[in-house]
C-alpha positions in Angstrom: 101.9 124.1 126.5 102.9 121.1 124.6 100.0 121.2 122.1 100.9 124.7 121.1 104.5 123.7 120.3 103.4 120.7 118.3 100.9 122.8 116.4 103.4 125.6 115.7 106.1 123.2 114.5 103.8 121.2 112.2 102.2 124.4 110.9 105.6 125.8 110.0 106.5 122.5 108.3 103.3 122.5 106.4 103.9 126.1 105.2 107.4 125.3 104.0 106.3 122.0 102.4 103.3 123.8 100.8 105.5 126.5 99.3 108.0 124.0 97.9 105.2 121.7 96.5 103.4 124.7 94.9 106.6 125.8 93.2 107.3 122.2 92.1 103.7 121.8 90.8 104.0 125.0 88.7 107.3 123.8 87.3 105.7 120.4 86.5 102.9 122.1 84.6 105.4 124.2 82.6 107.5 121.1 82.0 104.5 119.2 80.6 103.7 122.1 78.3 107.3 122.1 77.1 107.3 118.4 76.6 104.1 118.6 74.6 105.6 121.4 72.4 108.8 119.6 71.8 107.1 116.3 70.9 104.7 118.1 68.6 101.7 116.4 70.2 99.7 116.8 73.4 98.5 113.3 73.2 98.7 111.5 76.5 99.4 114.6 78.6 95.9 114.8 80.2 96.7 112.6 83.1 100.0 114.4 83.7 98.2 117.8 83.7 95.5 116.4 86.1 98.0 115.1 88.5 100.1 118.2 88.4 97.1 120.4 89.0 96.1 118.2 92.0 99.5 118.4 93.5 99.4 122.2 93.2 96.0 122.4 94.7 96.9 120.1 97.6 100.0 122.2 98.3 97.9 125.4 98.4 95.5 123.6 100.8 98.5 122.6 103.0 99.8 126.1 102.9 96.4 127.5 104.1 96.2 124.9 106.8 99.7 125.8 108.0 98.8 129.5 108.2 95.6 128.7 110.1 97.5 126.5 112.5 99.9 129.3 113.3 96.9 131.5 114.0 95.3 128.9 116.3 98.5 128.8 118.4 97.6 132.3 119.7 93.8 131.8 119.6 92.7 128.4 120.9 89.1 128.9 119.6 90.4 128.5 116.0 91.9 125.1 116.9 88.7 123.1 116.1 89.0 124.3 112.5 92.6 123.1 112.4 91.5 119.6 113.4 89.3 119.5 110.3 92.1 120.8 108.1 94.4 118.1 109.4 91.9 115.4 108.7 91.2 116.8 105.2 94.9 116.8 104.4 95.3 113.2 105.7 92.4 112.3 103.4 94.1 114.0 100.4 97.3 111.9 101.3 95.3 108.7 101.3 93.6 109.6 98.1 97.0 110.4 96.5 98.3 107.0 97.6 95.2 105.2 96.1 95.6 107.1 92.8 99.2 106.0 92.8 98.2 102.4 93.4 95.7 102.6 90.5 98.4 104.0 88.4 100.6 101.0 89.0 102.7 102.1 92.0 103.4 99.5 94.7 102.1 99.9 98.2 104.5 100.9 100.9 103.6 101.0 104.6 106.5 103.4 105.2 105.1 105.8 102.7 101.7 105.6 104.2 103.1 106.3 107.7 105.2 109.3 106.5 102.3 110.7 104.5 100.0 110.6 107.5 102.6 111.7 110.2 102.5 115.4 109.7 98.7 115.8 109.3 98.2 113.5 112.2 100.6 115.5 114.5 99.0 118.7 113.2 95.5 117.5 114.2 96.8 116.1 117.5 98.4 119.5 118.4 95.2 121.3 117.4 93.3 118.9 119.6 95.6 119.7 122.5 95.2 123.4 122.0 91.4 123.1 121.7 91.4 121.2 125.0 93.0 124.1 126.8 89.7 126.0 126.4 87.8 123.3 128.2 90.1 123.2 131.2 
């Protein structure tokens, strides 16, 4: 089944990416605290804390979605939930890009495509697995 392979590969990539991003988010939070302690002032660190917390939460969501995707490979009835997770993660990616644009970053179509590629393939694989129930 092609859908199962796509879902399994994207789920594994999401798990690996989620773990790496969670570790990086925690390191960022600790680094902000260290920076504030060394400078003697926590002034201006609120946005840094907020963005680091959001990155950490998004990575945990991605990790959960990856684990659920692996479970849906063996149980196609769970695939409908994975489609929702994929759309949710794509929404988080778009929200992250919008926040970056508000913060002064430039728009890149390449970045948009790359940010939506994995959640899109994840949702596509889940759709294919879900459709195996109907046939």
